[in-house]
C-alpha positions in Angstrom: -89.1 -37.2 -17.9 -92.3 -35.5 -17.2 -93.8 -38.2 -15.1 -90.3 -38.3 -13.1 -90.5 -34.6 -12.6 -94.2 -34.9 -11.5 -93.6 -37.6 -9.1 -90.6 -35.7 -7.5 -92.7 -32.6 -7.0 -95.6 -34.3 -5.6 -93.3 -36.0 -3.0 -91.4 -32.8 -2.3 -94.8 -31.0 -1.6 -95.6 -33.3 1.2 -92.0 -33.4 2.6 -91.2 -36.9 1.4 -89.1 -38.8 -1.2 -90.0 -40.6 -4.4 -89.0 -43.9 -2.7 -91.2 -43.1 0.3 -94.2 -42.2 -1.8 -93.7 -45.4 -3.9 -93.7 -47.6 -0.7 -96.8 -45.7 0.4 -98.6 -46.4 -2.9 -97.7 -50.2 -2.6 -99.4 -50.2 0.7 -102.5 -48.4 -0.6 -102.7 -50.8 -3.5 -102.7 -53.6 -0.9 -105.5 -51.8 1.1 -107.7 -51.4 -2.2 -107.1 -55.1 -3.1 -108.6 -55.9 0.2 -111.7 -53.7 -0.8 -111.1 -51.1 1.8 -112.2 -47.4 1.2 -109.6 -44.9 -0.2 -111.2 -42.0 1.6 -108.2 -41.8 4.1 -105.8 -41.3 1.2 -104.7 -37.7 0.6 -105.1 -36.1 -2.9 -101.4 -35.8 -3.3 -101.1 -39.6 -2.7 -103.6 -40.2 -5.3 -101.9 -38.0 -7.8 -98.7 -39.6 -7.1 -100.0 -43.1 -7.6 -101.7 -42.1 -10.7 -98.3 -40.7 -12.1 -96.7 -43.9 -10.9 -99.1 -46.3 -12.5 -98.9 -44.3 -15.8 -95.1 -44.5 -15.9 -95.2 -48.3 -14.8 -97.6 -49.0 -17.8 -95.4 -47.1 -20.2 -92.3 -48.9 -19.1 -94.1 -52.2 -19.5 -94.9 -51.3 -23.2 -91.2 -50.3 -23.7 -90.2 -53.6 -22.3 -92.4 -55.5 -24.5 -91.2 -53.6 -27.6 -87.6 -54.2 -26.6 -88.3 -58.0 -26.1 -89.7 -58.3 -29.6 -86.7 -56.3 -31.2 -84.2 -58.3 -29.1 -86.0 -61.5 -30.2 -85.9 -60.8 -33.8 -82.1 -60.2 -33.5 -81.5 -63.4 -31.7 -83.6 -65.3 -34.1 -82.0 -63.8 -37.1 -78.5 -64.2 -35.7 -77.8 -60.4 -36.1 -77.6 -59.5 -32.2 -74.7 -57.2 -31.9 -72.7 -56.6 -28.6 -71.5 -53.2 -27.5 -68.2 -54.6 -26.4 -66.7 -53.2 -23.2 -64.8 -54.4 -20.2 -67.6 -55.4 -17.9 -67.4 -55.1 -14.2 -69.6 -58.2 -13.7 -69.4 -57.9 -9.9 -71.0 -54.4 -10.0 -73.7 -55.7 -12.4 -74.6 -58.6 -10.1 -74.7 -56.7 -6.9 -76.5 -53.8 -8.7 -79.3 -56.2 -9.6 -79.6 -57.8 -6.2 -79.7 -54.4 -4.6 -82.4 -53.4 -7.1 -84.7 -56.2 -6.4 -84.4 -56.2 -2.7 -87.5 -54.0 -2.2 -89.7 -56.1 -4.6 -88.6 -59.3 -2.7 -89.3 -57.7 0.6 -92.8 -56.8 -0.6 -93.4 -60.6 -0.9 -91.7 -61.6 2.2 -88.8 -63.2 0.4 -85.3 -63.5 1.7 -82.9 -62.4 -1.1 -79.2 -63.1 -0.4 -76.1 -62.9 -2.4 -72.8 -64.9 -1.6 -69.5 -65.5 -3.4 -67.1 -68.3 -3.4 -63.9 -69.5 -5.2 -63.3 -73.0 -6.4 -59.8 -74.3 -6.1 -59.2 -77.8 -7.4 -62.0 -79.9 -5.7 -62.5 -77.4 -2.7 -64.9 -74.4 -2.7 -64.1 -71.6 -0.2 -66.6 -68.8 0.7 -65.3 -65.3 0.3 -66.7 -62.1 1.9 -67.4 -58.7 0.3 -65.6 -56.6 -0.7 -64.0 -59.2 -3.0 -60.2 -60.1 -3.0 -58.2 -57.8 -5.3 -57.3 -60.7 -7.5 -61.0 -61.5 -8.0 -62.1 -57.9 -8.3 -59.7 -57.6 -11.1 -61.3 -60.4 -13.2 -63.7 -59.0 -16.0 -66.1 -60.1 -18.7 -65.5 -58.8 -22.0 -68.9 -57.9 -23.6 -72.0 -55.9 -23.3 -72.8 -54.4 -19.9 -76.5 -53.4 -20.7 -77.3 -56.8 -22.2 -75.8 -58.9 -19.2 -77.6 -56.5 -16.9 -80.6 -57.4 -18.9 -80.0 -61.1 -18.2 -79.5 -60.8 -14.7 -82.7 -58.6 -14.2 -84.8 -61.1 -16.1 -83.5 -64.2 -14.1 -83.9 -62.3 -10.6 -87.3 -60.9 -11.6 -88.5 -64.4 -12.8 -87.4 -65.9 -9.5 -89.3 -63.4 -7.5 -92.4 -63.9 -9.7 -92.5 -67.5 -9.3 -91.6 -67.8 -5.6 -94.6 -67.6 -3.1 -94.7 -65.2 -0.1 -92.1 -66.3 2.6 -89.9 -68.0 0.3 -86.1 -67.8 -0.4 -84.0 -66.5 -3.3 -80.2 -67.0 -3.4 -77.8 -65.6 -5.9 -74.5 -67.9 -5.6 -71.5 -66.6 -7.6 -68.7 -69.2 -8.0 -65.3 -68.2 -9.5 -63.1 -71.0 -10.9 -59.6 -69.6 -11.4 -57.4 -71.0 -14.1 -53.6 -70.4 -14.5 -52.9 -67.9 -17.4 -49.3 -67.5 -17.4 -48.8 -69.5 -20.5 -51.7 -68.2 -22.4 -51.0 -65.7 -25.0 -52.7 -62.4 -24.7 -55.4 -61.4 -27.3 -56.0 -57.8 -28.1 -59.7 -56.9 -28.4 -61.1 -53.7 -29.9 -63.8 -52.3 -27.8 -66.9 -50.5 -29.0 -65.5 -47.1 -27.8 -62.5 -47.3 -30.0 -60.0 -48.3 -27.2 -58.0 -51.6 -27.1 -58.0 -54.1 -24.4 -55.3 -57.0 -23.9 -57.1 -60.0 -22.6 -55.7 -63.0 -21.0 -58.0 -65.9 -19.8 -58.6 -65.9 -16.0 -61.1 -68.6 -15.5 -64.9 -69.0 -15.5 -67.8 -67.6 -13.3 -70.9 -69.6 -12.5 -74.0 -67.5 -11.3 -76.8 -69.5 -9.8 -80.1 -68.0 -9.2 -81.8 -70.3 -7.0 -85.6 -70.1 -5.8 -87.8 -72.1 -3.4 -90.5 -71.4 -5.8 -93.1 -73.5 -7.8 -90.4 -75.4 -9.7 -90.7 -77.3 -13.2 -91.3 -80.7 -14.6 -89.0 -82.3 -16.8 -91.4 -81.5 -19.8 -91.4 -77.8 -18.8 -87.6 -77.6 -18.6 -87.3 -79.2 -22.2 -89.5 -76.4 -23.5 -88.1 -73.6 -21.2 -85.8 -71.7 -23.6 -88.2 -71.7 -26.6 -89.7 -68.5 -27.7 -93.2 -67.6 -26.4 -93.1 -70.2 -23.7 -95.0 -69.2 -20.5 -96.2 -71.4 -17.7 -99.2 -70.7 -15.4 -99.6 -67.3 -17.1 -102.8 -66.1 -15.5 -102.0 -67.6 -12.0 -98.4 -66.3 -11.6 -98.0 -63.6 -14.1 -101.4 -61.8 -14.1 -101.4 -62.3 -18.0 -98.3 -60.2 -18.3 -94.9 -60.8 -20.1 -94.2 -62.0 -23.8 -92.6 -65.4 -22.8 -89.4 -64.2 -24.7 -87.2 -63.2 -21.9 -85.4 -66.4 -21.3 -85.1 -67.1 -25.0 -83.3 -63.7 -25.3 -81.3 -64.2 -22.3 -79.9 -67.6 -23.6 -79.1 -65.9 -26.8 -77.3 -63.0 -25.0 -75.2 -65.3 -22.9 -74.3 -67.5 -25.9 -73.1 -64.5 -27.7 -70.6 -64.0 -24.6 -69.3 -67.6 -25.1 -71.3 -68.6 -22.1 -74.2 -71.0 -21.3 -77.5 -70.6 -19.6 -79.2 -73.8 -18.1 -82.0 -74.6 -15.7 -82.4 -77.4 -13.2 -85.5 -78.4 -11.0 -86.5 -81.4 -8.9 -90.1 -80.9 -10.0 -93.2 -79.2 -9.0 -92.8 -77.3 -5.6 -89.1 -77.9 -5.5 -87.8 -74.7 -6.7 -85.7 -74.0 -9.8 -81.9 -73.0 -10.3 -80.7 -71.0 -13.3 -77.2 -71.1 -13.9 -75.3 -68.6 -16.1 -71.6 -69.4 -17.0 -69.3 -66.8 -18.5 -65.4 -66.6 -19.3 -63.3 -64.4 -17.1 -60.3 -62.3 -18.2 -57.4 -60.4 -17.0 -57.6 -57.1 -18.8 -55.1 -54.4 -19.7 -57.1 -51.5 -20.9 -55.7 -48.9 -23.3 -58.1 -46.2 -22.7 -59.0 -44.0 -25.6 -58.8 -40.4 -25.9 -61.9 -39.8 -23.5 -61.3 -42.9 -21.3 -64.9 -43.9 -20.6 -66.8 -46.6 -22.3 -70.2 -45.7 -23.7 -71.4 -49.1 -22.6 -72.8 -48.2 -19.2 -75.9 -49.0 -17.4 -76.9 -48.5 -13.8 -80.1 -49.8 -12.2 -81.1 -47.2 -9.7 -84.5 -45.3 -9.9 -85.0 -41.7 -10.4 -84.4 -40.0 -7.0 -82.3 -42.6 -5.6 -78.7 -41.1 -6.1 -75.6 -40.9 -4.4 -74.5 -37.4 -3.3 -72.6 -35.6 -5.9 -71.3 -31.8 -5.8 -73.4 -29.5 -7.9 -72.2 -29.2 -11.5 -72.6 -26.7 -14.1 -74.4 -28.4 -17.1 -75.1 -27.2 -20.6 -78.1 -28.9 -22.1 -78.3 -29.0 -25.9 -81.6 -30.1 -27.4 -83.9 -28.6 -30.2 -87.1 -29.5 -28.5 -88.0 -27.0 -25.7 -90.0 -29.4 -23.6 -86.9 -31.7 -23.4 -84.7 -29.0 -22.3 -87.0 -27.6 -19.5 -87.7 -31.1 -18.2 -84.1 -32.1 -18.2 -83.1 -28.8 -16.5 -85.8 -29.3 -13.9 -84.7 -32.7 -13.1 -81.1 -31.7 -12.7 -82.0 -28.5 -10.7 -84.0 -30.8 -8.2 -80.6 -32.8 -7.9 -78.8 -29.5 -7.0 -77.2 -28.9 -10.4 -77.0 -25.4 -12.3 -78.2 -25.6 -16.0 -78.1 -23.5 -19.0 -79.7 -24.4 -22.3 -79.2 -24.3 -26.1 -81.5 -25.0 -28.9 -78.9 -26.6 -31.3 -75.2 -27.7 -31.5 -74.0 -24.4 -33.1 -75.5 -22.3 -30.1 -74.3 -24.9 -27.6 -70.8 -24.8 -29.1 -70.8 -20.9 -28.9 -71.9 -20.9 -25.3 -69.3 -23.5 -24.3 -66.5 -21.6 -25.9 -67.7 -18.5 -24.2 -67.7 -20.1 -20.8 -64.1 -21.1 -21.4 -63.1 -17.6 -22.4 -64.9 -16.1 -19.4 -63.0 -18.6 -16.9 -66.4 -20.2 -16.0 -66.3 -23.4 -18.1 -69.2 -26.0 -17.9 -68.6 -29.3 -16.1 -70.6 -31.3 -18.3 -72.6 -31.2 -21.7 -75.7 -33.2 -22.4 -76.1 -33.3 -26.1 -79.0 -34.5 -28.2 -78.2 -36.3 -31.6 -80.8 -35.0 -34.3 -80.9 -31.2 -34.2 -81.1 -28.5 -36.9 -78.2 -26.3 -37.9 -75.7 -28.6 -36.2 -76.4 -32.1 -34.8 -74.9 -33.6 -31.7 -72.1 -35.5 -33.2 -70.9 -32.5 -35.2 -71.1 -30.3 -32.1 -69.0 -32.8 -30.1 -66.4 -33.0 -32.9 -66.1 -29.4 -32.8 -65.8 -29.2 -29.1 -62.9 -31.6 -29.2 -61.3 -29.7 -32.1 -61.4 -26.6 -29.9 -59.3 -28.5 -27.2 -62.0 -28.8 -24.7 -62.1 -32.0 -22.5 -65.6 -31.2 -21.0 -67.6 -34.3 -20.3 -70.2 -34.9 -23.1 -73.0 -37.3 -22.7 -75.1 -38.0 -25.8 -78.8 -38.1 -24.7 -80.8 -39.4 -27.6 -83.3 -41.8 -28.9 -80.7 -43.0 -31.5 -79.3 -46.0 -29.5 -78.7 -48.3 -32.3 -75.0 -49.5 -32.1 -74.0 -47.6 -35.2 -75.6 -44.4 -33.6 -73.7 -44.9 -30.4 -70.5 -45.5 -32.1 -70.8 -42.4 -34.3 -71.5 -40.1 -31.2 -68.4 -41.6 -29.3 -66.1 -41.6 -32.3 -67.0 -37.7 -32.6 -66.0 -37.1 -29.0 -68.9 -37.9 -26.8 -67.7 -39.8 -23.5 -70.8 -41.9 -23.1 -74.3 -42.2 -24.6 -77.6 -42.6 -22.6 -81.1 -43.3 -24.0 -84.2 -41.0 -23.6 -85.8 -40.8 -21.2 -82.8 -40.2 -19.2 -82.7 -41.2 -15.5 -80.5 -38.9 -13.2 -78.9 -41.9 -11.3 -77.6 -43.2 -14.5 -76.2 -39.7 -15.2 -74.6 -39.1 -12.0 -73.0 -42.5 -11.9 -71.3 -41.6 -15.2 -70.2 -38.2 -13.9 -68.8 -39.8 -10.5 -66.7 -42.2 -12.8 -65.4 -39.5 -14.9 -61.7 -38.5 -14.2 -62.5 -35.3 -15.8 -65.0 -34.2 -13.5 -63.1 -35.6 -10.5 -60.4 -33.2 -11.5 -62.9 -30.3 -11.9 -64.3 -30.7 -8.5 -60.9 -30.5 -6.8 -60.0 -27.3 -8.5 
């Protein structure tokens, strides 16, 4: 969070945005790679670049740790899904949007298209998708499926030379479901969903890159496998991404396969997943905790200013989060534990100036986050509560949600993820129209 605030403040000081400064930093890296002097770079640009590089390195370390943890779960057969109704089309489009800039940096054309297979014929469809297709969903883990899509698209960019092409081709195969008996599934947020088979979706990630031999294809999904590591990956990565992705897809009753015509002929990775018509019986709070959005800090959609209560026992966390939200136009107050936060929230209701949202840490002295959330709900408040915590194991998320949290986000929080949750909240939509 501190690095995000620092980057925002530096960009603001020179009248720019984080995205513009990041683009400038990439250009400067290119100049330095060509052994040109950095004398023309401003001090602000150098400071921004340093903060950006530190943040990127930290994220790389986190990604490697996550790979190792997920590998262990897949290997041991203990991988658990945070089951939700997944808007797969949003996951796909969000991933493609996220990687447009990295693709453009390599002069790669990245495209997305949809088609519907009906019998022996396949018909292209334009966006926005037809209503009957838009209403088809995957039942599974939004975060883990997003991880799979990001891994496959990122790999395609990595292994495709400058000037190449990438295509994400989505094919929906509908199957009549009138005779199929509905199945009731309990989701991780405690709500129930009635599901009926709707067909399957195949997602092809096709590149014009280096391709693979038959021997490489046979070894592809084994753990620790990397090809041309130093030449194509700059020695980075763990070689676990495809192994983990295959495990995640198979946990969704799907398949992940790869095809290539050999060296220099590109590769096609195909994810196939079952689709369902879903009737959702939303729980008391109506929002699944299994939510992930892939926008970077500073790249947010407009949202009206909200009055937010931040509850965290670490002062630096409270101050940084308040600064990030203030930069986005929101008004914040802070509390050092759940008991103080509960008191402030009840006082705001009595004074007819209620908070629009609460951001709540998990582990705190006096009263922790889940206990405070439970007390808030017992008092009759429907304020939108987001757990903001490092305790993101499935059992921790379930406990927070079962005590009244609408959603749980991991630290360090990204403002875009938070505002996306708020925009989806019926409670806040009503609050903003009062």
